[in-house]
N, C-alpha and C positions, 0 to 999 in steps of 0.2 A: 828764386829763392833754389839755390846751388843744394845736392845731397851736402854735401860738407858742410855749406851753413846750418841743414839739417840740424844734420847729428851733431856737431856744434853746440847748437839749443839742446836739445838731448838731453848732451850732457852735463852741460850745465844746469838744466834743470835738476838736474838727477837729484849731481851738487847741492843745493840748495835744498831741496827736499832730506834728503842724507843731513845737513848742519843741525846738529841738537838747537831747540829750541820749544817752545809750549807745546807745538802737536805731537813733536815725538815725546814727550814727559806726559802727556797724555793717553796717547796709544799704550804705551811701556804701562802706568800704569792703568790705565783699564785690563787690557790683560792681563795685569797682574791678580788685579781683583776681581774681577768680573766675565775672566774667558775669554777664547780664543773667536765666538763666532759675536760677542758682542765688540771685542777688540776691531775686527774689519770692521764694522756696522761706522764703530768711533772712524778708520782711518778711513771710509768713501766721502764720511762729512769734511774731513779734511784734504781730500780730494776735489770736493765741489769748491770748497772756500779757495784754494787755491786758483782755481779754474776762475774764479769768480778775480778774484785780484789781476790773472793772466788777461784778464778781457780787459780788465779796466784799464790797466797797467796801456793794453792793444790800441785801446779809444783812446790814450791821452790821456788818464788821469795824472800821472808827472806832469802834465805839464799846468795841469787844474793847481795840484800843489806848487808848484811851483810862485802862479799869479794868484794864491790866497793862500798863504802858509798859514791862517790859523782853521782854515780847515785838516789839514795835517795833522795838526798842533790839536786840534778837539777831538780828531781818529787816534793819534797817541796817546791820550790823557784818558780815555773812556775806555780805548782797549787794553791801555797797562791797567787801567781800576778793574777792567773785570779781570785778571787774570792777577792780582794780589788778592782782588774778593776769592778768587778758588781758591788761591793758595793757604786763606786762612782759614775758611775749612776746613784744608783736610788738617793742618796744623791743628787748630783746635776741639778736632777732633777722632786725632791721633789714639790717644788711650782708650776709643772704646775699642769692644773686643770688637771681631771678625764674626760679621754677620752674616747667615746663612740663609734664617728661617724668619724670616717676618713681617710687616704689615707692606713691608718697599719689596720692589722688584726684584729679585736682585740674580741674574744680571739684568743691568736694565731694557728696555725695551730697542726696540733694533732703529724705530723711528726717536728715537731719545740719545741713545747714542749717536745716528748719525748727526742729530741737530750740536748734539754736545763737542763735536769734532769739528763740524763748519761751523761756528760759535768761538772756539778755540782757536781758528785758522783764519780768523775774519776781524778776533781779536788784536791784532797782527797787524797794521799799514806796512809794514815793511816792503814785505813781497811784492806790494806793489810798487816802489822806488828799485827793487832788485829785476825784478821782472822788466822794468820799459831800459832800466839798463844792459839785460840781457838782450831784449829786441832791438834796440838802438846797433849792437854789434852786431847782428846776427840775421834778421828778417827787414830784408827789402822795402821798399816803400811799396811797390808794386804785387808784393807778395799775391795771388791767387786765394779766396776765397776760400775756397778748399783746402788750400796749405795750412789757413789762419785755422782750420777746423781738426787738421791732421796738429797741428799745434798745440793746439786744446787741450785734445786727446792726449797728447805725451805728458802734458802736466800734469792730467787727472793719473794717468797712471804710475806715471813714476812717484808721486804723493799716496798713493793708496796705498799700493803694492810695496812701500819704500816700510811705511808703518802698520801695513797688514804683518810686516816681515816681523814687525820691532812687537808688536801684538804676540805674535804667536812664541818667540823665543821668551816673553812675560806669562807666556799661559802654561810654561809646563810646567809639570807636577809638582817637580822638585825643587822650584822657584817661588811657584805659589809655598809651598813648604817651607822654607825659609820668610818669604813673606812672613807667614801667621805668627812665628814662633819671632819675628821683630817690628810686629806691625806700625808699634809707635813709632823706633828709632826711624823706618822708614816713611810710613806715611808725613813727618815733620823733615824729614830729605825732601818728598816730592814736594808736598807743601813752601817751603823756604825757597827753592831751584824757581819755582813757577812762581811767588810775589818777585824773588829777583827780579829774573825773567819779565814783570809789568815794569818794574822798574827801570829797568832798563828803557824797554819800550817807549814807557813813558818820556825818557831822559833827552833819548836821543835820535 
């Protein structure tokens, strides 16, 4: 694999990470409501989920989807349903006041944040298809194992660092103050967008 092809893959992977979707939306809300540290752990989970999909694409999951379309359909329905459920929860609890002290861990634990990021990313099977297309265009069949490892590292870093940046921007005090004053509207906006993205995942 040439350096130019590797850089092309890195650029395409970054573009995929930056594109708005459920992961970016969840990173924004987590940074907004639970702070930067929790948002950073969620971003690491998002990165890990992207590595799972990239690895699956690397080993031919897209071919499985082509030969067994029902599997892709089931993943889309299940993932879309998960995102719709999360969106409904945000919408339903939007009128509740912003909680800073109660029996729940606020912010959530590092492991819980990582798990949420991982599940949010895995709920959308489209990255597997997208990574398959990127691999076909930039990664030769005889690429050495260490290069494939470097490719997966690039995927993880692009997804994680971008979503850390998103969480950081939304964790700023001024942003959080605006959120507290407009919580119902903002949470319903987040919930509605997440549900719509779930519908899009399930329908396309």
